[in-house]
C-alpha positions as CSV (number, residue, x, y, z in Angstrom):
1,M,-25.2,-16.0,-19.4
2,R,-22.3,-16.7,-17.1
3,I,-19.5,-18.9,-18.4
4,G,-16.7,-20.6,-16.4
5,I,-13.6,-21.4,-18.5
6,D,-10.8,-23.6,-17.2
7,I,-7.7,-24.2,-19.4
8,G,-6.1,-27.6,-18.7
9,G,-3.1,-29.2,-20.3
10,T,-5.2,-31.4,-22.5
11,F,-8.7,-30.0,-22.6
12,T,-10.3,-26.6,-22.1
13,D,-13.6,-26.8,-20.2
14,F,-16.6,-24.6,-20.4
15,V,-19.7,-24.4,-18.1
16,T,-22.5,-22.1,-19.0
17,F,-25.1,-20.9,-16.6
18,E,-28.2,-19.0,-17.6
19,E,-29.4,-17.1,-14.5
20,E,-33.0,-16.6,-15.8
21,K,-33.6,-20.2,-16.6
22,G,-31.4,-21.5,-13.7
23,T,-29.8,-24.1,-16.1
24,F,-26.2,-24.9,-16.9
25,Q,-24.4,-26.9,-19.6
26,T,-20.9,-28.3,-20.0
27,Y,-18.6,-28.3,-23.0
28,K,-15.0,-29.3,-23.8
29,V,-12.5,-28.6,-26.6
30,L,-8.9,-29.6,-27.0
31,S,-6.4,-27.1,-25.5
32,T,-4.0,-25.2,-27.7
33,P,-0.7,-25.1,-25.8
34,E,1.1,-22.9,-28.2
35,N,-1.6,-20.2,-27.8
36,P,-3.9,-21.0,-24.8
37,S,-6.4,-18.3,-25.6
38,Q,-7.2,-19.9,-29.0
39,A,-9.0,-22.7,-27.2
40,I,-11.2,-20.2,-25.5
41,F,-12.2,-18.6,-28.8
42,N,-12.8,-22.1,-30.4
43,G,-15.1,-23.0,-27.6
44,L,-17.0,-19.7,-27.5
45,A,-17.5,-19.9,-31.3
46,E,-19.2,-23.2,-30.9
47,L,-21.3,-22.1,-27.8
48,A,-22.3,-18.9,-29.6
49,P,-23.8,-16.9,-26.7
50,I,-26.6,-14.6,-27.9
51,E,-25.5,-11.7,-25.6
52,P,-22.1,-10.7,-24.2
53,P,-21.6,-13.2,-21.3
54,Y,-20.1,-12.7,-17.8
55,I,-16.9,-14.8,-17.9
56,I,-14.8,-16.2,-15.1
57,H,-11.6,-17.7,-16.2
58,G,-9.0,-20.0,-14.6
59,S,-5.6,-20.4,-16.2
60,T,-2.2,-21.8,-15.5
61,I,-0.5,-19.0,-17.5
62,A,1.1,-17.5,-14.4
63,T,2.2,-20.9,-13.1
64,N,3.7,-21.9,-16.4
65,A,5.6,-18.6,-16.7
66,L,7.1,-19.3,-13.3
67,L,7.9,-23.0,-13.8
68,E,9.2,-22.5,-17.3
69,R,11.2,-19.3,-16.4
70,K,9.4,-17.4,-19.1
71,G,8.5,-14.4,-17.0
72,A,9.4,-10.7,-17.6
73,R,12.9,-9.4,-17.2
74,T,12.6,-8.2,-13.6
75,A,14.7,-5.9,-11.4
76,L,14.6,-5.7,-7.6
77,F,15.0,-2.6,-5.4
78,S,16.1,-3.3,-1.8
79,T,17.3,-1.3,1.2
80,K,21.1,-0.8,1.1
81,G,22.8,-4.0,2.3
82,F,19.8,-6.3,1.6
83,R,19.8,-6.8,-2.1
84,D,20.7,-10.4,-1.9
85,V,18.0,-11.5,0.4
86,I,16.2,-13.5,-2.3
87,A,19.5,-15.4,-3.0
88,I,20.3,-16.1,0.6
89,G,16.8,-17.2,1.6
90,R,16.5,-19.3,4.7
91,Q,18.6,-22.2,6.1
92,I,15.9,-24.7,5.3
93,R,16.9,-27.8,3.4
94,S,14.1,-30.0,1.9
95,K,16.6,-32.8,1.4
96,L,18.8,-32.9,4.5
97,Y,21.1,-35.7,3.4
98,D,21.5,-34.7,-0.2
99,F,25.0,-33.2,-0.6
100,F,24.2,-32.2,-4.2
101,A,20.8,-30.6,-3.5
102,H,20.3,-27.6,-5.8
103,R,18.3,-24.5,-5.0
104,P,16.7,-22.8,-8.0
105,D,18.4,-19.7,-9.1
106,P,16.7,-16.4,-8.1
107,L,14.2,-15.0,-10.6
108,V,16.2,-11.7,-10.4
109,P,19.9,-12.1,-11.4
110,E,22.6,-10.3,-9.4
111,E,23.1,-7.5,-12.0
112,L,19.4,-6.6,-11.8
113,R,19.3,-6.2,-8.0
114,F,19.7,-2.6,-6.9
115,E,20.2,-1.0,-3.5
116,V,18.5,2.2,-2.3
117,D,20.1,4.3,0.4
118,E,17.2,4.6,2.9
119,R,16.3,3.0,6.2
120,V,13.1,2.6,8.3
121,D,13.2,0.9,11.7
122,H,10.9,-1.8,13.0
123,R,8.5,0.8,14.4
124,G,8.2,2.7,11.2
125,N,10.5,5.6,12.1
126,V,12.5,7.0,9.3
127,L,16.3,6.7,10.1
128,I,17.7,7.6,6.7
129,S,15.6,9.6,4.3
130,L,15.2,8.7,0.7
131,E,16.7,11.1,-1.8
132,E,14.3,11.1,-4.7
133,D,16.8,12.7,-7.1
134,T,18.9,9.5,-7.0
135,L,16.0,7.5,-8.5
136,H,16.2,9.1,-11.9
137,D,19.7,7.7,-12.5
138,L,18.4,4.3,-11.6
139,C,15.6,4.6,-14.1
140,E,18.1,5.2,-16.8
141,Q,20.0,2.1,-15.7
142,L,16.9,0.0,-15.9
143,R,16.2,1.2,-19.5
144,G,19.8,0.3,-20.5
145,L,19.3,-3.2,-19.1
146,N,16.0,-3.7,-20.9
147,V,14.1,-4.2,-17.6
148,E,10.3,-4.6,-18.1
149,S,9.1,-5.0,-14.5
150,V,10.4,-3.9,-11.1
151,A,9.8,-5.4,-7.6
152,I,10.3,-3.2,-4.6
153,C,10.9,-4.7,-1.1
154,L,12.4,-2.3,1.4
155,L,13.2,-3.1,5.0
156,F,10.2,-2.6,7.4
157,S,8.1,-1.0,4.7
158,F,5.1,-2.9,6.2
159,A,5.5,-0.5,9.2
160,N,6.0,2.6,7.1
161,P,5.6,2.4,3.3
162,V,6.5,6.0,2.5
163,H,9.8,5.2,0.7
164,E,8.3,2.4,-1.3
165,K,5.4,4.6,-2.4
166,T,7.9,7.3,-3.5
167,I,9.9,4.8,-5.6
168,T,6.7,3.3,-7.0
169,R,5.5,6.7,-8.2
170,V,8.8,7.6,-9.9
171,L,9.1,4.3,-11.7
172,R,5.5,4.3,-12.9
173,E,5.9,7.8,-14.2
174,S,8.9,6.5,-16.1
175,G,6.8,3.8,-17.7
176,F,7.8,0.7,-15.7
177,L,5.5,-2.0,-14.4
178,V,6.0,-1.9,-10.6
179,S,5.2,-4.3,-7.8
180,P,5.8,-2.7,-4.4
181,S,5.6,-5.0,-1.4
182,C,3.4,-2.5,0.4
183,E,0.7,-3.3,-2.2
184,V,1.4,-7.0,-2.7
185,L,2.2,-8.1,0.8
186,P,2.5,-5.6,3.7
187,E,3.7,-8.3,6.1
188,F,6.9,-9.1,8.0
189,R,9.4,-11.8,7.1
190,E,11.7,-10.2,4.7
191,Y,12.6,-13.2,2.5
192,E,9.0,-14.4,2.0
193,R,7.8,-10.9,1.4
194,A,10.6,-10.3,-1.2
195,S,9.9,-13.7,-2.9
196,T,6.2,-13.0,-3.2
197,T,6.7,-9.5,-4.5
198,V,9.4,-10.7,-7.0
199,I,7.1,-13.5,-8.3
200,N,4.3,-10.9,-8.8
201,A,6.6,-8.6,-10.8
202,Y,8.0,-11.6,-12.8
203,V,4.6,-13.1,-13.9
204,S,2.4,-10.0,-14.0
205,P,3.6,-8.7,-17.4
206,V,3.0,-12.1,-19.0
207,V,-0.5,-12.3,-17.5
208,D,-1.2,-8.7,-18.4
209,R,-0.4,-9.3,-22.1
210,Y,-2.5,-12.5,-22.1
211,L,-5.5,-10.9,-20.5
212,H,-5.2,-7.8,-22.6
213,A,-5.3,-9.9,-25.8
214,L,-8.3,-11.8,-24.4
215,E,-10.2,-8.6,-23.5
216,E,-9.6,-7.1,-26.9
217,R,-11.2,-10.1,-28.7
218,L,-13.8,-11.2,-26.1
219,E,-17.2,-9.6,-26.2
220,A,-17.9,-10.0,-22.5
221,A,-20.2,-8.1,-20.2
222,D,-17.6,-8.6,-17.4
223,F,-14.4,-10.6,-17.2
224,H,-13.1,-12.1,-13.9
225,M,-10.1,-14.3,-13.1
226,M,-10.1,-17.0,-10.5
227,Q,-7.7,-16.5,-7.6
228,S,-5.7,-19.1,-5.7
229,N,-7.7,-18.2,-2.6
230,G,-11.0,-19.6,-4.0
231,G,-12.5,-16.3,-5.0
232,S,-12.5,-14.2,-8.2
233,I,-11.3,-10.7,-9.1
234,R,-11.8,-8.5,-12.1
235,S,-9.2,-9.1,-14.8
236,S,-8.0,-5.5,-14.5
237,Q,-6.7,-6.3,-10.9
238,A,-5.4,-9.8,-11.9
239,R,-3.2,-8.1,-14.5
240,K,-1.5,-6.1,-11.8
241,E,-1.5,-8.8,-9.1
242,A,-0.9,-12.0,-11.1
243,V,0.6,-13.8,-8.1
244,R,-2.9,-14.1,-6.7
245,S,-4.0,-16.3,-9.7
246,I,-1.0,-18.6,-9.6
247,L,-3.2,-21.7,-8.8
248,S,-6.5,-20.4,-10.3
249,G,-7.5,-23.5,-12.2
250,P,-7.0,-26.0,-9.4
251,A,-8.7,-23.6,-6.9
252,G,-11.8,-23.7,-9.0
253,G,-11.9,-27.4,-8.7
254,V,-11.7,-27.4,-4.9
255,V,-14.5,-24.8,-4.7
256,G,-16.6,-27.0,-7.0
257,A,-15.8,-30.2,-5.1
258,F,-16.7,-28.7,-1.7
259,H,-19.9,-27.2,-3.2
260,V,-21.2,-30.4,-4.6
261,G,-20.1,-32.4,-1.6
262,K,-21.9,-30.1,0.8
263,L,-25.0,-30.2,-1.4
264,A,-25.0,-34.0,-1.3
265,G,-24.7,-34.0,2.5
266,Y,-20.9,-34.5,2.9
267,E,-18.9,-31.6,4.3
268,Y,-15.8,-33.7,5.0
269,V,-14.4,-34.3,1.5
270,I,-11.2,-35.0,-0.2
271,G,-11.0,-33.5,-3.7
272,F,-9.4,-35.7,-6.4
273,D,-8.9,-33.8,-9.6
274,M,-7.2,-36.0,-12.3
275,G,-6.9,-34.2,-15.6
276,G,-4.8,-34.9,-18.6
277,T,-1.5,-33.6,-17.3
278,S,-1.6,-33.6,-13.5
279,T,-3.6,-34.6,-10.4
280,D,-4.6,-32.1,-7.8
281,V,-5.7,-33.3,-4.3
282,S,-7.1,-31.2,-1.5
283,L,-8.9,-31.8,1.8
284,C,-11.9,-29.9,3.3
285,D,-12.8,-30.7,6.9
286,G,-16.1,-28.8,6.9
287,E,-14.5,-25.8,5.2
288,I,-12.0,-25.1,2.4
289,R,-8.6,-25.1,3.9
290,I,-6.5,-22.0,3.2
291,T,-2.7,-21.8,3.7
292,K,-0.4,-18.8,3.8
293,E,2.8,-20.8,3.5
294,A,2.7,-22.2,0.0
295,E,5.7,-22.9,-2.3
296,I,5.9,-23.1,-6.1
297,D,9.1,-24.6,-7.4
298,H,10.7,-24.0,-4.0
299,F,9.8,-20.2,-4.1
300,P,7.7,-19.2,-1.0
301,I,4.5,-17.4,-1.7
302,R,2.8,-15.8,1.3
303,I,-0.5,-14.8,-0.1
304,P,-3.6,-16.9,1.1
305,M,-4.3,-19.8,-1.2
306,I,-6.2,-23.0,-1.1
307,D,-4.1,-25.9,0.2
308,I,-3.6,-28.0,-2.8
309,H,-1.0,-30.8,-3.4
310,T,-0.1,-31.6,-7.1
311,V,1.6,-34.6,-8.7
312,G,2.5,-35.1,-12.3
313,S,0.0,-37.9,-13.0
314,G,-2.8,-37.6,-15.5
315,G,-4.5,-39.3,-18.4
316,G,-1.8,-38.0,-20.7
317,S,1.1,-39.1,-18.4
318,I,3.6,-41.0,-20.5
319,A,4.6,-44.6,-19.6
320,F,8.3,-45.6,-20.2
321,V,11.1,-47.9,-19.1
322,D,13.9,-46.2,-17.1
323,A,17.6,-47.0,-17.3
324,G,17.2,-49.7,-14.7
325,G,14.5,-51.5,-16.6
326,A,11.6,-50.4,-14.3
327,L,8.2,-49.2,-15.5
328,R,7.7,-45.5,-14.9
329,V,4.7,-43.2,-15.5
330,G,5.0,-39.4,-15.7
331,P,5.6,-36.7,-14.9
332,Q,6.1,-36.1,-18.6
333,S,2.8,-35.7,-20.4
334,A,1.6,-36.0,-24.0
335,C,-0.6,-33.0,-23.3
336,A,-3.1,-32.1,-26.0
337,D,-0.6,-32.0,-28.8
338,P,0.3,-34.7,-29.8
339,G,-1.8,-36.3,-27.0
340,P,-2.2,-39.9,-26.2
341,V,-1.5,-42.4,-29.0
342,C,-5.2,-43.3,-29.3
343,Y,-6.1,-39.6,-30.2
344,G,-4.4,-40.2,-33.6
345,L,-2.7,-36.8,-33.5
346,G,0.9,-38.0,-33.8
347,G,1.6,-39.4,-30.4
348,I,3.8,-42.5,-30.2
349,E,4.4,-42.9,-26.5
350,P,1.8,-44.9,-24.5
351,T,-0.1,-43.0,-21.8
352,V,-2.5,-43.7,-19.0
353,T,-5.5,-43.1,-21.3
354,D,-4.1,-45.6,-23.8
355,A,-3.8,-48.1,-21.0
356,N,-7.4,-47.7,-20.0
357,L,-8.5,-48.0,-23.6
358,V,-6.5,-51.3,-24.0
359,L,-8.1,-52.6,-20.8
360,G,-11.5,-52.0,-22.4
361,R,-12.6,-49.4,-19.8
362,L,-13.2,-46.7,-22.4
363,M,-15.8,-46.9,-25.1
364,P,-14.1,-45.4,-28.2
365,E,-17.4,-44.4,-29.9
366,F,-18.7,-42.5,-26.8
367,F,-15.6,-40.5,-26.1
368,L,-16.6,-36.8,-26.0
369,E,-20.0,-37.7,-27.4
370,G,-18.4,-39.2,-30.4
371,R,-16.7,-36.0,-31.4
372,M,-13.3,-37.7,-31.1
373,L,-12.9,-41.3,-32.2
374,L,-10.3,-43.3,-30.3
375,N,-7.9,-45.6,-32.2
376,R,-7.8,-48.8,-30.2
377,Q,-5.3,-50.5,-32.5
378,A,-2.8,-47.7,-32.2
379,A,-3.0,-47.9,-28.4
380,D,-2.6,-51.7,-28.5
381,D,0.5,-51.3,-30.6
382,A,2.0,-48.8,-28.2
383,L,1.4,-50.9,-25.1
384,E,2.7,-54.0,-27.0
385,A,6.0,-52.1,-27.6
386,L,6.2,-51.1,-23.9
387,A,5.6,-54.8,-22.9
388,E,8.5,-55.8,-25.1
389,Q,10.8,-53.3,-23.4
390,T,9.9,-54.5,-19.9
391,G,9.8,-58.2,-20.8
392,I,6.1,-58.5,-20.0
393,L,4.6,-61.6,-21.7
394,A,1.1,-62.6,-22.5
395,D,-0.7,-65.2,-20.4
396,A,-3.7,-67.5,-20.9
397,D,-6.2,-64.6,-20.3
398,L,-4.5,-61.4,-21.3
399,S,-2.3,-60.2,-24.1
400,S,1.1,-58.6,-23.3
401,A,-0.4,-55.2,-24.1
402,Q,-3.1,-55.7,-21.6
403,R,-0.7,-56.9,-18.9
404,A,1.5,-53.9,-19.6
405,A,-1.6,-51.6,-19.4
406,L,-2.4,-53.1,-15.9
407,G,1.1,-52.3,-14.8
408,V,0.7,-48.7,-16.0
409,I,-2.5,-48.3,-14.1
410,E,-0.9,-49.8,-10.9
411,V,2.1,-47.4,-11.1
412,V,0.0,-44.3,-11.7
413,N,-2.4,-45.2,-8.9
414,T,0.6,-45.6,-6.5
415,H,1.7,-42.0,-7.3
416,M,-1.8,-40.6,-6.7
417,E,-2.3,-42.7,-3.5
418,R,0.9,-41.2,-2.1
419,A,-0.5,-37.7,-2.9
420,L,-3.7,-38.5,-1.1
421,R,-1.8,-39.7,1.9
422,V,0.2,-36.5,2.1
423,I,-2.9,-34.3,2.5
424,S,-4.8,-36.7,4.8
425,V,-2.9,-39.3,6.9
426,E,0.4,-37.4,7.1
427,R,-1.5,-34.3,8.4
428,G,-3.4,-36.3,11.1
429,H,-6.7,-36.9,9.3
430,D,-8.4,-40.3,9.1
431,P,-9.5,-41.0,5.5
432,R,-12.3,-43.0,6.8
433,D,-14.0,-39.8,7.9
434,F,-14.1,-38.4,4.4
435,T,-15.8,-38.8,1.0
436,L,-13.6,-38.8,-2.1
437,V,-15.0,-36.3,-4.6
438,S,-13.7,-37.4,-8.0
439,F,-13.5,-35.0,-10.9
440,G,-11.4,-34.2,-13.9
441,G,-11.7,-36.1,-17.1
442,A,-9.7,-39.1,-16.0
443,G,-10.6,-39.2,-12.3
444,G,-13.5,-41.6,-12.4
445,L,-11.4,-44.4,-13.9
446,H,-9.2,-44.5,-10.8
447,A,-11.1,-43.1,-7.9
448,A,-12.7,-46.3,-6.5
449,Q,-9.4,-48.1,-6.5
450,L,-7.7,-45.3,-4.6
451,A,-10.6,-45.0,-2.1
452,R,-10.3,-48.7,-1.4
453,A,-6.5,-48.4,-0.9
454,L,-6.9,-45.6,1.7
455,G,-10.0,-46.9,3.4
456,I,-12.2,-44.1,2.2
457,P,-15.8,-45.3,2.5
458,R,-17.4,-43.7,-0.5
459,V,-16.7,-41.9,-3.8
460,L,-18.9,-39.1,-5.1
461,V,-18.8,-38.5,-8.9
462,P,-20.9,-35.4,-9.9
463,P,-22.5,-35.4,-13.3
464,T,-20.3,-32.4,-14.1
465,A,-17.1,-34.2,-13.0
466,S,-15.1,-33.6,-16.1
467,T,-15.7,-29.8,-16.0
468,L,-16.1,-29.3,-12.2
469,S,-13.2,-26.8,-12.0
470,A,-15.0,-24.5,-14.5
471,L,-18.3,-25.0,-12.6
472,G,-16.5,-24.2,-9.3
473,M,-15.5,-20.8,-10.8
474,L,-19.2,-20.0,-11.4
475,T,-20.0,-20.8,-7.7
476,A,-17.0,-18.8,-6.4
477,D,-17.6,-15.6,-4.6
478,V,-15.6,-12.4,-5.2
479,I,-12.9,-12.5,-2.4
480,K,-10.3,-10.0,-1.3
481,D,-7.6,-10.7,1.3
482,Y,-5.8,-8.0,3.2
483,V,-3.1,-8.2,5.9
484,Q,-1.1,-5.7,8.0
485,T,1.7,-6.6,10.5
486,V,1.1,-4.9,13.9
487,M,3.3,-6.8,16.4
488,L,1.3,-6.2,19.6
489,A,0.9,-7.8,23.0
490,G,-1.8,-10.4,23.5
491,A,-3.5,-8.2,26.1
492,T,-4.2,-5.4,23.5
493,P,-7.8,-4.3,23.9
494,I,-10.2,-5.4,21.2
495,E,-11.3,-1.8,20.5
496,E,-7.7,-1.0,19.6
497,L,-7.5,-4.0,17.3
498,K,-10.7,-3.0,15.5
499,Q,-9.3,0.5,15.0
500,L,-6.2,-1.0,13.4
501,M,-8.4,-3.1,11.2
502,A,-10.6,-0.2,10.1
503,P,-8.4,0.9,7.1
504,L,-8.5,-2.7,5.8
505,V,-12.3,-2.7,6.2
506,D,-12.6,0.5,4.3
507,Q,-10.4,-0.8,1.6
508,G,-12.3,-4.1,1.3
509,L,-15.7,-2.4,1.1
510,R,-14.5,0.1,-1.4
511,E,-12.8,-2.5,-3.7
512,L,-15.7,-5.0,-3.6
513,Q,-18.2,-2.3,-4.5
514,R,-15.8,-1.3,-7.3
515,E,-16.1,-5.0,-8.5
516,G,-19.9,-4.5,-8.8
517,V,-20.9,-6.1,-5.5
518,S,-23.6,-4.4,-3.6
519,K,-23.0,-3.6,0.1
520,D,-25.8,-6.0,1.2
521,R,-24.0,-8.9,-0.3
522,I,-20.6,-8.2,1.4
523,T,-19.5,-10.1,4.5
524,L,-16.3,-9.4,6.4
525,H,-14.2,-12.0,8.3
526,R,-11.6,-10.4,10.7
527,E,-8.7,-12.5,11.9
528,L,-5.6,-12.2,14.1
529,D,-2.3,-14.1,13.5
530,M,-1.2,-15.0,17.0
531,R,1.6,-17.0,18.7
532,Y,3.3,-17.5,22.0
533,E,6.2,-15.2,22.6
534,G,9.3,-16.8,21.2
535,Q,7.5,-18.9,18.6
536,G,8.4,-18.5,15.0
537,Y,5.0,-19.1,13.4
538,E,1.5,-18.1,14.0
539,L,-2.1,-19.4,14.1
540,A,-5.0,-17.5,12.7
541,V,-8.0,-17.0,15.0
542,P,-11.2,-14.9,14.6
543,L,-11.2,-11.4,16.0
544,T,-13.8,-11.8,18.8
545,A,-13.9,-10.8,22.5
546,D,-12.3,-14.1,23.5
547,F,-9.6,-14.2,20.9
548,A,-6.9,-15.2,23.5
549,Q,-8.9,-18.3,24.6
550,A,-9.6,-19.1,20.9
551,F,-5.8,-19.1,20.3
552,H,-5.1,-21.5,23.2
553,A,-7.8,-23.8,22.0
554,S,-6.6,-23.7,18.4
555,H,-3.0,-24.4,19.5
556,R,-4.2,-27.4,21.6
557,K,-6.2,-28.8,18.7
558,I,-3.4,-28.5,16.2
559,Y,-0.3,-29.3,18.3
560,G,-1.9,-31.3,21.2
561,H,-0.9,-28.8,23.9
562,S,-1.3,-25.2,25.0
563,A,0.2,-22.9,27.6
564,P,-2.6,-20.6,28.9
565,D,-0.2,-18.9,31.4
566,S,2.4,-18.0,28.8
567,P,2.4,-14.6,27.2
568,I,1.0,-14.3,23.6
569,E,1.5,-11.7,20.9
570,I,-0.6,-10.5,18.0
571,V,1.6,-10.5,14.8
572,N,-0.8,-9.5,12.0
573,V,-4.4,-8.4,11.5
574,R,-6.2,-9.9,8.6
575,L,-9.4,-9.3,6.7
576,R,-11.2,-11.4,4.2
577,A,-13.9,-9.5,2.4
578,I,-16.4,-11.7,0.5
579,G,-19.0,-10.6,-2.1
580,S,-21.5,-13.3,-2.7
581,V,-22.6,-14.1,-6.3
582,P,-25.6,-16.0,-7.6
583,S,-24.8,-19.7,-7.6
584,P,-26.0,-22.2,-10.3
585,S,-29.0,-24.3,-9.2
586,F,-28.3,-28.0,-9.7
587,P,-30.9,-30.3,-11.2
588,R,-32.8,-32.2,-8.6
589,A,-35.3,-35.0,-8.7
590,P,-36.9,-37.4,-6.2
591,L,-35.6,-40.9,-5.8
592,G,-37.3,-43.4,-7.9
593,S,-36.9,-47.1,-9.0
594,D,-33.6,-48.8,-8.2
595,D,-33.6,-50.6,-11.6
596,A,-30.9,-49.1,-13.8
597,E,-31.7,-51.2,-16.8
598,E,-33.0,-48.2,-18.8
599,A,-29.4,-46.7,-18.7
600,S,-27.8,-50.0,-19.9
601,L,-25.5,-50.0,-22.9
602,G,-25.2,-53.8,-22.8
603,R,-22.3,-55.9,-21.7
604,R,-18.8,-55.7,-23.0
605,P,-15.5,-57.4,-21.8
606,F,-13.0,-55.3,-19.9
607,V,-10.1,-56.1,-17.6
608,Q,-10.8,-55.8,-13.9
609,M,-8.4,-55.0,-11.0
610,D,-7.3,-58.6,-10.5
611,G,-6.7,-59.2,-14.2
612,A,-10.0,-61.1,-14.8
613,M,-11.7,-60.3,-18.1
614,S,-15.3,-61.0,-19.0
615,P,-18.4,-59.2,-20.3
616,R,-19.7,-56.8,-17.7
617,P,-22.4,-54.1,-17.7
618,F,-21.9,-50.7,-19.2
619,Y,-24.2,-47.8,-18.3
620,Q,-24.8,-44.4,-19.9
621,G,-24.4,-41.8,-17.2
622,E,-26.8,-39.2,-18.7
623,R,-29.6,-41.8,-18.5
624,L,-29.1,-42.7,-14.9
625,K,-31.8,-41.3,-12.6
626,P,-32.1,-40.7,-8.9
627,G,-32.6,-44.0,-7.1
628,H,-30.9,-46.2,-9.7
629,T,-28.6,-48.8,-8.0
630,F,-26.1,-51.4,-9.4
631,R,-23.0,-53.2,-8.4
632,G,-19.5,-53.5,-9.9
633,P,-17.7,-54.6,-11.8
634,A,-19.3,-52.1,-14.2
635,I,-18.4,-49.1,-16.3
636,V,-20.4,-45.8,-16.4
637,V,-19.9,-43.7,-19.5
638,Y,-20.7,-40.0,-19.5
639,K,-20.2,-37.7,-22.5
640,D,-16.9,-36.4,-21.1
641,T,-15.7,-38.9,-18.5
642,T,-15.9,-42.5,-17.6
643,V,-16.3,-44.2,-14.2
644,Y,-14.9,-47.6,-13.3
645,L,-16.6,-49.7,-10.5
646,P,-14.5,-52.5,-9.2
647,M,-15.8,-55.9,-8.0
648,G,-18.2,-55.6,-5.1
649,D,-18.6,-51.8,-5.0
650,R,-22.2,-50.5,-5.0
651,A,-23.2,-47.4,-6.9
652,R,-26.4,-45.4,-6.4
653,V,-27.6,-42.2,-7.9
654,D,-28.7,-39.5,-5.4
655,E,-31.3,-36.8,-5.9
656,Y,-28.7,-34.4,-7.5
657,F,-27.8,-37.1,-10.1
658,N,-24.4,-37.7,-8.3
659,L,-23.0,-41.2,-8.6
660,I,-22.3,-42.3,-5.1
661,I,-20.0,-45.3,-4.9
662,E,-20.0,-47.2,-1.6
663,I,-16.6,-48.9,-1.4
664,Q,-16.5,-52.6,-0.4
665,P,-13.3,-52.8,1.8
666,N,-12.7,-56.6,1.3
667,T,-13.4,-58.2,-2.0
668,N,-13.6,-61.9,-1.3
669,L,-14.7,-65.1,-3.0
670,S,-18.3,-64.9,-1.9
671,L,-18.6,-61.5,-3.6
672,R,-17.3,-63.0,-6.8
673,E,-19.7,-65.9,-6.6
674,N,-22.6,-63.6,-5.9
675,D,-21.7,-61.4,-8.8
676,D,-21.2,-64.3,-11.2
677,Q,-24.6,-65.7,-10.1
678,S,-26.3,-62.4,-10.7
């Protein structure tokens, strides 16, 4: 059995896949924020696998350690004269006109930044040799300062790492956890390399302790961690290179969304992952988009990771009235403890989930298959109190709590719509060319409204929507990324480039085989980072015989122009080594009758987008079959998520049991009349 496990802010998701049977199941338990691993053991205890399973895990433990400044006490070793590079950074201001803009303090304070008397030039020639004897005194200083982890980032070590390797050996022999840049990121750009290396040193001890505790209690045949690049690695490597799993949970969701979208015939998809605490959005235009210029809390991270944009809007986002009397939602979240008011676990502040319940869009008795009963009256009382604060009054059709709930939904939808525009319209993509893949426990209640606002023609809701991140981890291959700065002329012969790539190829093959991947399941993708001479940033193109023409074409596609007569240079060689793994087979059935009556749960009143309230159809998602078709307004209830269809939208079930919602762009009177008559 293979099990994907994704720890979220509110729920921890499990997807089990039995390779012999080719079947998979999903399961959810409440997260345990004080001790995230406890939720894993709670879920595994209920699943009770017969044999030790193969586990792939995604966690925000590294992200939280960075955001909450709860990482290890870290020191930094730099070349003499360069110890403050992480404090100086770059002259880039995200808020140009904010005179009071504040940059986050460096993760390594001034007293823990040490200089080493050595020097290597840009070609890798040693100018000042390193005196190894001086390192022992530095080790004693580190012990006196209670340093747990050390980052090493020497000038031009990507060209010649001999000094970094010497320091690394001495420090490791002295018992320190060490992150040298020649292992983490052997690439030019001093600030970004130092930042990435420091982050790895800062979060790795936290992740190491977390994974070690899991490994001791888990009875697993193999244990992998999801990486930010969309692949998995063994936990033993993740413990040393924790920066690679900084976005492991959301990355699993993108892999899952692209997989189910492609299976359904849609390769141009926008992933919309709305959980309990946050919403992650991503865009795939025929492939999963990878970025090498990400930032977490204003700290640059140069390792390859899936391009994901996150906002603090989720089912548990708290609604409140600000000092100016305006209704606000998030980014504060009720999380799993105490959770939304309707959970009955002590929450007193209304959330998005409470608003959906008050609007009648959730069926309390069906929530998590009835394992958690929702308290409608408590949610009503909380929204009523919010209405009093904002001055919202009841009208002839709706109570003040319901009108306040509509306001909460409108505000949170605006936040998420803005996030979707960032990764689509603002980057030159037309949303009308894409399908919105909705997942996460709360996504289905908002997806259709967001698609209509952006002009997206359809929404795809997979039957595993609530646990798609965990499912994506099961479909993820084992992936290793390698890079080496070379700084060569664009006319360099391809044979020379392949020769420079050879050490990376050997390393990739060796490490993938060490992960248990057989050689026949390994594919290698060779790339070059190229730019015109004088440019500051690069584009990645495949290493083929016509790589120069490919660069010009890529530059023209992205920036609208190219300069074929201008000299180009090759900055880095890159290798992505992929080891394919067995992928779960999804249930499939031929299309049948379009009559969805057998899935009907009757009619119940709920509040629609325009504030109208009347009894409308409810359907049980697990009883919907391929071919079934129906129109909104309607609600589809799955065991772990709910989908809202606004007026006029048409839903159909495809052969993979996906719910495909065709968005009606203009809801007019005739649609209302037709719906009322039906």
